[in-house]
N, C-alpha and C positions, 0 to 999 in steps of 0.2 A: 304484329308481324305481317309482312306483305303476303298476299294470297299465294303468289308463286312459291314462296319459301314454305308455306304451309303444305302445299301439294307435294313439293319436293321431299319434305320430311316424311309424309305418308308413303310416297313412292319408295323411299329408302327403307321404311319399316316393312312394307309389303314384300320387299326382297328378302326379308329374313325368314320367310316361311320355306316350306319344303320345295316349292316350285320355283324354278329359275325364271326371272323376268328380264329378258334381253332388252337393252336400250334401243328402241327404234323411234321413229317419228310419231308413232301412235300411242306409246305408253303414257306419257304425261297427259295428253288430251283425253285419253280413255279414263284416267283417274279423275280428271276434272269433270267429265261427263257423268261420272258415277256418284260423286260426293260433293256436297256443298262445302265451302271453306270451314264451316262450323263442324260438320261431320268429320272432315279430314283431320281437324285439330284434335277432336275427341278420340278418334280411332287410332291415331299415331301412338304406339306403345301398348295398344290393346292386345292382351294375350291371345294366341291362336288356340290355346287349350282352355276348356271351360273353367270359369271362375265365378264364385257366388257374388251377389250384388253388394254385400257389405264390404268384401275385400276390394272390389272394383271401386266402390265409392271412396274408400280410404286412399286407394292408389290415385284416383283422379281428383281427390279433394272436393267432392261434391256431395250434396245431400242425396241419400239413397233413393228417395222417391223421385226426385228430379232426374237422376241418372236412369232410373228404371223406365220412365216415360220415354226418354230419348233412345235408349237401347231397344225398347219394344218397337218404336217407330222404325228404327233401322233394321230390325229383324223382319218387319213387313216388306222392306225393300230388298231383302236378301243379302244385306251387308253384314249382318250379325247372325250367328247361330244361337238360338235360344232353345234350351232343353230343360226338362224337369225330371229329376231323379230323386226318389225318396223325399218328395215334397220340397226339394231344394232346387231353385231356379239357377241355372248356370248360363253364362254368356261367353261367347268366343268370337273372334274376328274371322270372318270368312276370307279365304285367300282370293287372289285376283282371278284365278282360273275358275273357282267355284262361282264367283259373282258374274263374270262376263260370259261364261259359257254354260251356265246352268240357271242359277236362281233369278237372274234379271229377266229371263225369258220364259220361265215356267208359267207365270200367270197369263201369258199371251196378250199382254197390254200393248196398246198402240200409242202410248203417250209420248211426250217430248223426250223423256229420258231414254225410252227404248229406241226411239228413232235416232237419237244422238249416239248411243252406245253401239248399235248394230254395225254401221259401216266401219267404225274404228276397230271393233273386235274382229270383224272379218279380215281386215287387212293385217292386223297384228298377228293373227293366226298364220297367214301366208308369209309374213316377213320375219319369222324367227321364233315365235312363241312355241310352236309345236316341234321345233327341230330336235329337242332333247329326247322326244319319244322314239326317235329312230335308234336310240342307244340301248333300248331294252326290248326284250320279247314279252315282258310282263305288262301287257297293255291294260288300260283301265276297264275295258269291256272284253268279254269272251263270247264267242259265237255260241248260241244256244239253239240246237236243232229244233225245227218246227215239229210239233207233236204229230206222231203218226208217220213220219218219213224214215225212221230207222228200220232197217230190214229185219233184224233179229231182236225182237223185244225182250228176249230172255237175257240179253247181254247189255242192256242199256245201263250206262253208268249213271248212278243216282243224280250226280250234279249236272248231267247232260239231259235230264228229263224235266221239261218245264213244269209239269204238274208236281214233281217232287220239290222243285224250288218253291212253288207256292205253298206247299205243305208246311214249310218252315215258318210261315207267317200267319197272323190272324188279323192284320190291319192292312188294307189295300187302298192305294190312292192313284189318281191319274192326273197328269199335268200336260200342258202343251209341250211338244218337243222343242227344246231350246235351239237346236241346230236349224230346224225348219223355220221357226219363227224369226230367228236372227237373220236368215236370208230373206224372209218375206218383208222384214223391216228395212232392208237395204235396197234402194232404188237401182243399184248396179246389178242386181240379180233378179231373174224372173221368179214369179211366185211359184212355190213348190206345189205340185199337183197331188202329192201324197197326203193321206190323213195326218192331221197335226196333233190331235189330243190323244196321244198314244204312249206317253212317257210314264211308266209305272214305277211306283215307289212303295216301300214297305217299312214297317217298324218305326224306329226312332226318326228316320229321315221323313217318312210319310207323315208322321204327326207334326213335325216342324213345318212341312209344306202346307198342310191343311190349316193349322193354327194361324198361319201367316198369309192365308188367301192366295197361295201359289198353285193350288190344285184342289181337288175335291175327293172326299172319301167315296169308295165304291165297294161293292160286294165281291166275294170270290168269283161268283158267277159272271159278274160284269167284267172282271179282270180276264177271265178265260175267253170271253166274247171279244174283247179288244185284241187279245193275242190272235184269235182266229181271223178277225177282220184284217189285222195287220199282215198276217201270212197271205191272205187272199190278195191283198194289195201289192204284195211283193216286198214287204219290209222284213228286215232281218232282226231276229231277237238278239239283243246284246245284253248279257247279264254281267253284273259286277263280278270281277275276276277272282272269286274266292268260293270255297266249298260251303262254308258255314254262314247261313243267314245273309246272303247277298241282298242288298237293300234296293237294287234298281234292275229293272228290265227295260232298256230302251228298245224302240222299234225303228230301225235305222234304214235310211235310203241312201243310195250311192251318190246322189247329187248334193246333199246337204251335210251328211254326217261327218264330223271331224275325224272319225276313225277311217272311213272310206276315202275321204279326201287326202288323208295322209299317204295312202297308197297310190291313188290315181293322180293327184295333182302335185304333192310334195315328193313323190317317188321314193317313199320309205320302203324298206324291205317288207314290212308288214303294216297293216292298218289295225283292224280288229283281230284279236287273238283267235285262231281257229279252234273249232271243236275237235274232239278226238274221233271224228267221223269224216268220211269223204264219199262223194257221190260215185255210184257205179251205174253205167248205162248198159241196158240190154239192147244191143244192136239188132237182135232178131225180132224185136217187137216195136222198135222205134219207128214212128210214122213220119219223121222228118219235118215236123210242123214248125220247128224253130222257136216254140214258146219258151222253152228252157233257156235258150240263148238270150232272148230278150229279158228274161227275169233275173238272170245271174248277175249279182252285184260286183263280181270280180272278173267278168269276161273270161271265165274258166271253161266255158262251153262254146263249141262251134259246130257247124254242120260240114260233113264231108260227103263227097259223092260215093255212093254205093249202088251202081246200076241194078244189081241183082235184087235190091230192096224195092224197086219201083213196082207198084201194083200189089205188093204183098198186103194181106189182110190180117189184122190183129183183132181177135175177139175179146171184148171186155165183158166178163160175166156179170150178171145182175147182182146188185148189192143193195140192201136196205130198200127193197121195193122198186128200185130203178130197173129199167129194161136193159136187156143185153144189147151191147153195141158192137158194130163191126167198123173198124177204122182202117182206111186204106192209105198206104204210103204213096202219095201222088208225086213226090219230088225226086225219088231215087237218092235221097240223102238220109244220113243218120247222124245223131248227135254224138260228139266225141268230147271227153273231158281232159283238161290239162290238170293232172293231180297236184302239181306244185302250186296252182292258183286257188284250187277249191278250199274253202274255209269250213265246209260241212254244215251249212245253214239249213239245207233242205227246202229252200224257197223254190227251186226248180222241180224237185220231186213232188212237192205239195200239189202242184197244178198239172202235172204231166197227164195228158188225156189217155195215153196207153199204158200208164203205170210202168213205164220202162226205166224209170230212175228211182233208185233207193239209196239210202246212206248205209255204208258199211264201216265197221270199226277200222281205224288205222292200225298199221302194224306195230307202231310204238305208241303207247299211251303216256300222255303227259298230264298228270293231275294238276288242277289249278292250286294256288296257295290255299292253305287251310282257312285263314281268316284275314281281316284287314291288317292286323299287325304283321303277319308273315308277308303279306303282299307288299306293304310299304317297305319292309326291310329289304326285299328282293329288288324293288324298284330303286331305292336309294343306293343300294350297293352297285347296281348297274350304272346309275348316274355318276357315282363317285369314280368308278373305274374308267368311264368315258372321259371325265375331267382330267384324270391322271394321264391318260393316253394323249389328250390334247396338249397338256403341258409338256410332255416328253417330246412331242412332235415340234412344238415351238422351240424348245431348247436345242433340239437336234438341228433345226434350221439355222439358229443363231450360231451354233458351233461350226456348221458347214460354211458359213459366210466368213 
């Protein structure tokens, strides 16, 4: 069979998964960059749900041991998901989104494959891949407030407290951020200045990553330290959008993250799902330094002139052995928030010198989906509704003509 036909068959099979793959100039070259012809032929028809080796060998008419070696090699490339449950090994085909925007870049490799995939994946994102996410409010990541930035700790929602999220797990891993590394591998983008080894995974996904050399196991203490350093750097915690056992906490920056780019560059109504908190500014103590404006990933803060604030002194009481500070407003400006843009991440409040910013609970609480099954059901329902609307609009235009 000609190579072109082999790749076309894999492309058609990959379109059968949950995620829509729009036909653009990048799609087929991206598949060719990811898979050899032999891999493409083997993976066409490979189930997207886990199947044991014996059943797969019968399906592919191959010796089990030969198939195992090939599948294990592809798991190390992030093309196949390999998991073990009750001593049974199961394999499933990773979808195009998982490969191109997660697993291919978790190891932080700079090999030929990574360099070939990165530019194509970047352009595919801009040219249609991400359009369907504008059709749902149930985003893949939800904003997780930085620890210590919520004003009333008695009312912290358990799924909004990062330490409670970690309490659900006993296995912790870290990988290179795929969004940052994908941009760093593309000569059309400047190197990202933010920390890159900040992508945290837990449980079953964490085991898959470590077993296939896409990341490394770390302790709970190291996990908390990465979260602290990420907050210091101005990165936003983005957690899997579910209450029970979320398996990922990304630490996202506005210049590379696919969630933030959806809002800033693709002009979607939302990027990352907001937390149930929103920042509140105390204009009586704000010193007008503008640090919060620089750190906000959503451009939700700006400085406004308040002449009466100029020269005002705010006293910061001594804490943990630190000396008391007196901070003066030298600009005659104070910070003001646009509540419609704030996603409640706490990145601004975390570093505010005068402690003038805190997160407060929103008026209406919107709990995230319970688990991955509920989450996927909501997303697929939104996608289906959007597809129906599109068809109705097309039919309406035909009738009007």
